[in-house]
N, C-alpha and C positions, 0 to 999 in steps of 0.2 A: 639627840642628834642636833648638830648645828643648824640644820635646815629648819628645825622646829623652834629655835630659840627666839625670844623677842629681840628686836634690833638693839635695844639698850644693853643687852647682855652679851652681844657679839664680841666686844673687845675683851671680855673676860675669858674667852675660849681660844686665845692665841695659841697656835701650834708652836712648840719649842723649836728654836733654830730657824724659824721662818718669820722674818720681820721686814715689812716693806720699807724702802728708803727713798722717798720722793726726792731727796736732795741729790741723789746719785743720777738723776735723769738728765740727759743732755740731748737725746734723740727720740724719735718716735718709737723705735724699737725698745729703748729703755723704758719709756712710759708704759708700753704694753707689758713689759716684764714686771714692773713694779705693781701694776694693777692686778696681774695674776698673783703676785706674791701677797698682795693685800687680801685677795679672795681666799687664798690658801691659808693665810694666817688666822682667818675667822672660821675655819672649819670647811672650807671649800664648798659653799652652797652651790647648787646648780644655777646656771644662768637664768633659768625660768624663775627660780626662787628669788634670785636677786631682783629680777624684774618685778615680781609680786611685792617685794619689800619696798621697792621704790614707789610703787603705786600707792601703798599705804601712806607714804609721806607726800602724796600728791606730786610725785616726780615722774617724768617720762623717761623710761629706760626699757625699750623693747628688748627681748632676749637676744635677738640677733645683733642689735646695736651694741649691747654689752660685750658680746663675743668679738665683734669687730674692734671695739675699744681696747681689749686686752690682747689682741692678736699682734700688735706692734707693727702691723703692715700699713695701716691707714691712720692718719691723725684724727682722733675723734674731736667733736666740738667740745668746748670748755664745759658747757652745761651737761654734756654726757659724762664727762669725767667726774664732775661734782655729784651728779646723781649716783654714779657707780660707787664712789667712796662713802657717800651717806647711806646707801643701801647696805654697805659693809659695816656700818656703825660709826664711821668717822664724823663727828659733829663739832669738835672744838674749833674755835676760830683760828687758833695757831696752826692746827693740822690742815684745815681748809686752805689757809694761805700757802702752806708748803706745797700742797698739790696744785694750787693755781700757778705757783711759780714754776713747778715742774712742767706743766702744760705749756707755759709761755716759752720755756727753753726748747721743748720739743718742737713747738711751732716754728721757732726761729731757725731750727736746723733742718727743716723738711726739704729745703731746696737742695741740700747736699745728698739726698737719697739717690741711690743708683738709678731708679726708674719709678715712674708714677703709673697708676692704673689708667690705661687709655679709655677714652669714651667710645661707647659702641655707636654713637652717632656718626663717628668718623670711619666706621668699618661697615660699609654696606653689604659686603659678603663675608661670611664667617667660615674660617678654615680652622679645624681643630689643631692642625700642626703649627699654626702661627706661634712663634715664641717658644716652642718646646725645647729647641736646642739650647737657647739661652737659659731656660729654666733648669735644664738638666746639667748645665756646665758645673764643674767642680767649684769654681770660684763663687758662683751664686749659691750653691747648696751649702757650702761651708759657712756662708754669711747668715744663713737662716737659723735663728735660735728657737723659733716657736715650733713646737711639735705639730700643732695644727697646720701651720704653713708647710711643714715638711710633708705631712700627709696629703695636703692639697697638691703639692708639686709632684709627689709620687703618682697620684691619680692622673694628672695631666700628661705624665710620661708613659702611661699605659696605653694598650690598645683601647680604642674608643668604646667598643662593646663591653670589654672587661671593666673599664672604669665606671661605665653607667651601671653595670650589674652590681659592682661593689657599693655604689651609692644607694641603690635600691635596697640592698641587704642591710644597710645601716639603719639606726634610729633616724627618723626624719629630721629631728633637730640637729643632730651632728652632721648629717648630709647637707643640710641647709647652711650650716656654719662653714663647711668646707667649700661649698659652691660660692658663697659670698666672698671668700678671700682669694678665690682663683682670679686669673685674668679674665676679663669679660668674654673674650672669644671662647675660651674653654668652657666657662660656665654656660654660655648659650648653647653650644653644640652638644654638651652633655644633657641638658634639659630637653633639647630637641630630639635626642636619641632615645630617651626613656619612653616607656608607655605613657600615654596621656595622664592616666590616673596617678601613676607614680610621680610624674613630673609635677602634677597639680598639688599633691600633698607637700612636696618639698618647696614649691613656690609659696604655698600658704605659710610655711614655717620661716621663710626668709624675710629679711628686712624689706619693707614696701618699695623703697627706692631701688634696691638691687633687683627685685622682682620685675619692676617696670623696665629697668635697663635690659634685662634678659628678654622680655616680651617685645620690646621695641626692635630688637635685632633679629627676631624670628620672622618667618613669613606668616601672613595672616591666617592661613589655613591651620598651621601648627598651633598658633596662639588660640584660635577658636576652639579646637578640640580640647585643649588644656583648660580653658576657662569653662567649657561645658562640664568637665569632670570635677571642677572645683566647687567648693562651698559657694553658693550664689552671693552671699554677703561679701566674701573676700574678692570674688570676681568683680563685683561692683566697685570696690575700693580701687582695684587695679585699673578698671575702665575709667574711673574718675580721675586718675592720675595722668592720663594721656590726653592729648588734644582731641576735640570732637571728631575730626576727620579720621584719626587712627581708631578711635572707639567705634565709629561707624563702619570702617572697613572690617573690623573684627566681628561685629554683629552680623554684617552681611555674609561672612563666611560661616556663621553658625547655623544650625537648624533653627527655623523660625520659632519653634516652641521654646527652645533654650534662650534665644535672644529676647523673646517676649518676657520671660521671667526676670531677666536681668534688667531690662528696660523699665519694667513696671516698678522695680525696687529702687530705681534712681530718683533723685530729686526731680520734680516735674520739669523745672526749667532746663536742667541738664538733659533729661530724656528728650525734650523737644529739640534742643540744639543738635543732639546726635541724630535724631530722626531726620531732621532737615538736611543733614550732611550725607545721609544714605541715598542710594539709588531708590527712586520712587516705587518701583515695582517690588523691590525687596523690603522696603519700609512698609508697604501695604501688606505684604505677606506676614510680617511680624505683628502688625496690628490685628490682622485676622486671627492670629494664634492667641491673642490676649482674650481675657474675659471681656465680654462685650461692654459691660459697664465701665471697666478700666480704660478700654480703648476710646470710648465716648468721652471720658474725662480728659484724656490726652488731646483729642481732636478739638474739644471746646476751648482749650488753651492756645490753640494754634490759629494763625491767620486763615481766613476763609479761602484765600486763593491756594494756600498750601494744602488745606483739607480737600479741596476739590481735586487737586492733582493726585492725591493719594486714593481718593474714592474711585477715581477713574479706573484704577487697576484692580479693584475689588469685585467680587461677585455681587450681583444685584441684591440678593437676599441679605448679604452682609451689610451693604450700604443702607438698605431699608431699616434693618435692626439698629444700626448705629444712630441713624437720624431719629429713630423713635426713642432711643435711650438718651439722646442729647436734650438739653433744655430747649424748649420750643423757640426761644429767641435766637439761640446759637444755630439751631437747625435751620431756621428761616433765613438767616444771613448766608449760610452755606448754600441753600437751595437757590437763593437769589444770584449767587455767583456761578452757579452751574449753567450749562447750556439748557435752554428751555425744554428741549425734547427729553434730555436726560432727567431733568428735575421732574417733569410731568410723569415720566415713567416711574420714578421713585414714589411720587405722591399717589399714583394709581395703585401701587403695590402695598401702600400702608393701610392700616386700619383707618376707616373714614374719620373716626374721632381724632386720631393722631394727626392725620393730614389736615383736617379742618383747623385744629389749633395752630399748626404751623403756617397755614395760609393767613390766619388771623394776625399772626405776628409779623407778616410781611408788609411792605409798602403796597398799597392797593394796586398800583400800576404793574408791579411784578406779579402779583396774584392774578391779575387779568391776563397777563402774558402766558402764564402756565395754564390757566383754565381754557384759553383759546386753543391750546394744543390738544385738549381732550375732546372726546365726543360729548354730545349733549347730555346723555344719561349720566356720565361720570361727573360732568360739571354741575349739573343740577343736584346730584347726590351730595357733593361737597358743600355747595352753597346752603343746602338745607341742614347740613350738619354744623354749620358755623353759627355763631351768635348773630341775631338779626342786625345789630349795629355794625358789626364787621362785614357781614355779607352785603348790607346796604352800601357801605363805603366802596366795596369792590364793584357793585353794580353801577354806582355813580361814576366810577372811573372808566366804565365801558362806553363805547360809542352808543348813542341812544337806540339806534336801530337794532344793535346786537343785544342791548339790555332788555329791550321789548321782547325779543325772541326768547330770552331766558325767562323773563317773568311769565310769559305765556306757558312755559313748560313746567314751572314750579308749582307745587301744591298750592291751591288758592289761599288756604289759611296762612301758609308760610309767606306767600307773596304779599298778603296784607300786612304781615309783621314787618316785612322789608320796606314796604311803602310808608308805614308809620314811622320807621326809623330814619327815613330819608328827609332831607330838606323838602318841605312841602312844594316849593316851586319846582324842584327837580322831579319829584314824584308826579306832580300834575303834568309836567311835560311828557313823561313817559306814558301816562294814561292817554294823553291827547294823541300820542303816536299810535295807539291801538285803535282798532275798529270798535265803535261803541256797541259791541255785541257781547257774547257770553264771556269772553276773556276779560273784558273791561268790567262789566257789571258784577261778575262773581267776585273779583278782587276788591272792588270798591265796596260791595255789600258786606264783605267779611271784615272790613275795617271798623274801628271805633267810629260811632256816628259823628262825634265832634271832629275827628280826624278827616272823615269823609267830607264833611261840610267845608273844612279848610281846603281840601284838595279841589273840590268843586269851585270854590271861590277863586282858586289860583288858575283854574282852567279857563280857556277862552269861552265866552258865553255859548257859542254854537255847540261846542263839544260838550259842555256841561249839560245843556238842555237835552242833547241827544242821549246822553248817558242816563239822566234822570227819567226820561220817558220809558226806558226799558228796564228800570230797576223794579224790584218787588216791594219797595218801600211804600208805594201808593196803595198797595193792597192791605196795609196795616195802618189804621188811623193813628195809633200811638206813635209809630215810627215816622209817619208823615208830619205829625206835630213836632216831633224832635227835629 
């Protein structure tokens, strides 16, 4: 069969009596006719087979584009014509020149065509009956030489339901070809009339540009259910071909789970742009429907103010999970941008180890602000879970009287670690602010002896003497010598 022959052998399978004549082309209709003759002359391979052959030669010729090129209704681009004829086995320089000249003549004549395909952007409301009287007029029908075009015109002249049912009963590729060569109004209303799954299959088989034209003219609810029924990869292509606001409107009309699948599969930059264009509440619902790790990755790439706005609409447990999944630095920036009460609530609900790491990544003054909102037990627990150096920096950013209260509540051994990690002068000042009783001596006695000596040296003499008098060091001669 011709469909199975190598490209180089196609010209040897010419059908008798059928020979293309590019020199006879003067109009777009002529060009379509001769392209059909060319395909017939090499055994009439299917449009899909033609597309596959073009791909082997690194040429771009989608099946639907090839169908449009030979329909004679629309002037194809020159590169489409050249891809078409090369897929049919035409490779000689002389023949390529003849076809290029044919395209140039057709291009020069297109202004004399009786009517052009209108843009759906100029037709905000769609009526199936628009243009049908003109399409069904004897003068127009008699001028149509393409059988496909005749079939398309017959469909548009039918009852709407009947036409939609005919298209559903057809092979999806043939139905797509007929829809592509219809006037945009008829194409849109037929796709809108079909069941979503049936419409989705035919939209997938159509040229991307024509599919986008159809979707732009439909209301967002109809578009959403058709994209939900479509292969996600193809739906993403269509969403990528419209502006972010239109894509956002479509995703808003989808069920959050469907929208999440399509958003995750987009390029990250595009996904963020679309999310930013969506209503915050609906965008939050889509993020909640995602895998938590994927949602966290999306949020990490967004500005902290935008993230805070989205988190506000989410359930507390979801917010906690997302901030635990985010890198600690990103989560810290987000927590800093949140209202202190909200951020403190989130930190309290986190696992202490996760919350501590995020506090460590914050600027100390922000961490202080969040800790001040918590009760003493929660605050002490987080400070004890932090690394001493980070916790010491947070304590140093507190007002001295408040830091003293915290130190008195912290485990003595851990308090000693914090004092050792502080600037000695600041640590000494905090010790001076404490009564020289158990709270002071226990913390000082737990420190390294050299560090304790430095602290005592930095304290005012009266305070230092008062502390030393009640320590246990004097009970141990070796410690006293130290």
